[in-house]
Structure formats: C-alpha cells, structure tokens
N, C-alpha and C positions, 0 to 999 in steps of 0.2 A: 472398634470405635475410638479407643485411645489414640491410635495412629492418625485417624482422621482429625481428632481434636488437636493433636500436636501440630498438624499442618494448618489447621483452621485458625488457631489463636494468633500466630504472627501475621497471618494475612488479614485478620480482623484489625490488629493493631495498625498495620500499614494503611488500611483503608480508612481507619478513624483518623490517623494523622493527615492523610491526603484530604479528607473532608474539612478538617480544621484549617489547613492551609488555604483551602478554597474559601472558607468563610472569612478568614483573615484578609484575603485579597478583597473580598466584597466589603468588609468593614473599612479597610483602608481606602479603597476607591470611593465609596459612597458616603461614608460617615466622616472620615478625615480629609476627603477630597485630595488624596495623595496616594496613588496606587503603588504597590510594590513593583519594582522594575522587572523581575524575572519570571513571575508566573505566566504573563501573556506570551513571552517569548518561548518558554518551556512548552506551553499549550500548542503554539505554532510548530515547534520542533516535532512534538509527538504526533500532531495531525498530519504533517507532511510524511512521516514514516508510516503512519497508518494507511495513508492514501497510496503510497508507493508500494506497500506490501499487499494491500487488498484489491487494488485495481486489476492486477493480473487474474486473481480469482474471479472477480466479477466478469472480466472479459471472457475467461474460459467457459463460464457457465451462462453466457448470454445475458449478463446483467447490465450491459452498457445500454445507453439510450439508442433506439432504432426506430425508424419509421417504416413499418412493414405493411401498411394498407395497400400500397400499389402492388407489392410483391405478391400478395394473396391473390391477385387477379391474373397473374402470369402463369404459364405452364411450369411445372416442377423443374424440368431440365434447364429452362431459361433462368429460373430463380437460383438454381445451383451454380450455374456459370457466372451469374452476376455477383453471388456471394463470394465466389473464388476470386473474382476480379477485385472485390472490395477488400478481401483479405490480403491480396498481393499489394494493393495500394496502401493498405494500412501498414504493411511490413515496411514498404518504402519510407513512409512517413515516420514510423518508429525508428528506423536506422538513422535517418536525419536527426531526429530527436535525441538519440543516443550520442551522436557526434557533438551536437550542440551542448548536451548535458554534461559531456566530459570536459568541454572547455569551461563550462560554468562551474563545475566542481574544482577544476584547476585554479580558477580565480578565487574560489572560496578559501583557499589555503593562505591567501594574502590578508584575509580580514578575520577578526575575532568578533564573537557575540558581544553585544553591548552589556549584557547582564548575566549570561549563563557562564558559570564556572564549574570546573571539575573540583569538588571539595577535597583536595588533596591535604588540607589542613588536618583532616580526620586521622591521617597517618603521619603527622608531623612535618608535612611538606607544605610549600607555598601553593595556594589555589591557582589554577591556570584557566584563562578564558578559552572557551570552546571555539574552535575555528568554524566558520560558517560552511566549510566544505562538508562537514558532517551532516548539516541540515540539507544541503543541496544534493548530497549523495543519495538521499532517500528517493528522490525523483529519478535519478539515473538508475538506481537499482530496480525501481518499479518499471522503467522503460525496458531494461534488459530482460526482465521477467515477462513483460508483455510481448517482447520479441520471441521468446521461447514458446509461449502460449500461441502466439500467432503462427509460428512455424508448425506447431502441433495441429492447429485448426486447418491450416492449408493441407497438410498431409492427410488428415481425416477426410476432408472434402474430396481430395483426389481419390482416395480409397473408395468413398461412397460413389463417386462418379464412375469408377471402374467396376462397380458391382460387388464390392467387398464389404458392404456395411454390416453384414452378419458376422464378420470376422473381427469387428472393432470392440473393444472393451468399453462399456459405458463410462462416461466421465463421472467420477465420484465428487460429491461435495465434501469439503473438509469435515472430518469426524463421522462420515457416513461409511458404512461397511460396503463391501463389493455386493453383497446379497441385496442390500437396500438400494443400491444404484441400479442394479440390473433388473 
C-alpha cells in the first residue's frame, strides 16, 4: 500500500497542477479576454502525437471508418480479395504519405514554435523554442507505424486466403492478455 501511495502522490500533484493551468487558461481567455499563448499550441502538439501513436492501433483492430453494407452481400472470397486490394491500395497511399511527411518534417527544422519553449532555465540555461519538426514528426511516425500494421494485415489476409487462419495468433488489444484475445 505504501508503494502505491508513493507513486500516487506525485501523480496527484501533477494532475492538480495540470488542472490549475487549464483553469488559468479559461480565466485568462474568458475573464481577462487575453488567452495565454502556449496552452493551445501545447494541446495541439499533444493531440497530434496522440493521433500519430493511436491511429495505427485503431487501424490494426479495425477501428477505422468503413462502409461494410455492400460487402455483407458479397461472397466471402470476393470480400477477402477486395479487402486485400484495399490493403495494398492503402499501403501505396501510406508510402506516398510517408514521403510527403518526411519532406514536411524537414521543413519543420527551419521554423520554431511561436510559444512553446524547452524550459532549460530550470537548469540554468536559456530557454529554447521548440522546432515545429517535433510536432510534424508525430504524423510521420504515425504513418510509418500504420505502414507496419498495413503490412501485417496484408500478410494475415494472404495467410487466411491460403487456408492458414488457424495458425494465426489473435491480434491482442493493448493491455489484453493472450488468453483474453484468443
């Protein structure tokens, strides 16, 4: 119990501080009519990284938007072939996206955030504005992770088409045990 409380207390303090900063932003924006410059950009930064890291998980588990009504009317083999065609097409789009994303990240090293800084003053150094490339990199990382997931899904589809579905390990959700997935 003591070990849990030792972990819990700093986390509570951090969450309390985060909540106060959020309230401070609301107060400044709506009462003083002068919003703080950095919380909105920090929220965008974190949302982009959240998207970049979670989109591959959603893709792997079938969590992306799909129109399946027509597919339910078709024979299973035709649906499998069509799904494989869509995965190969998705891979091509993702590869193009990765190439464009790399160029975008490269351009991000030229520009700095207007309000986000590394607080190096805490260790006696001068604060440095964060390069926008770090923000842009979130989507590039997400695209590369989606490419890896896409290749896995293509290979799984081929294995199923060749009759090896029983030899595949079920895809686990994050935090799920193999027994729960199977």
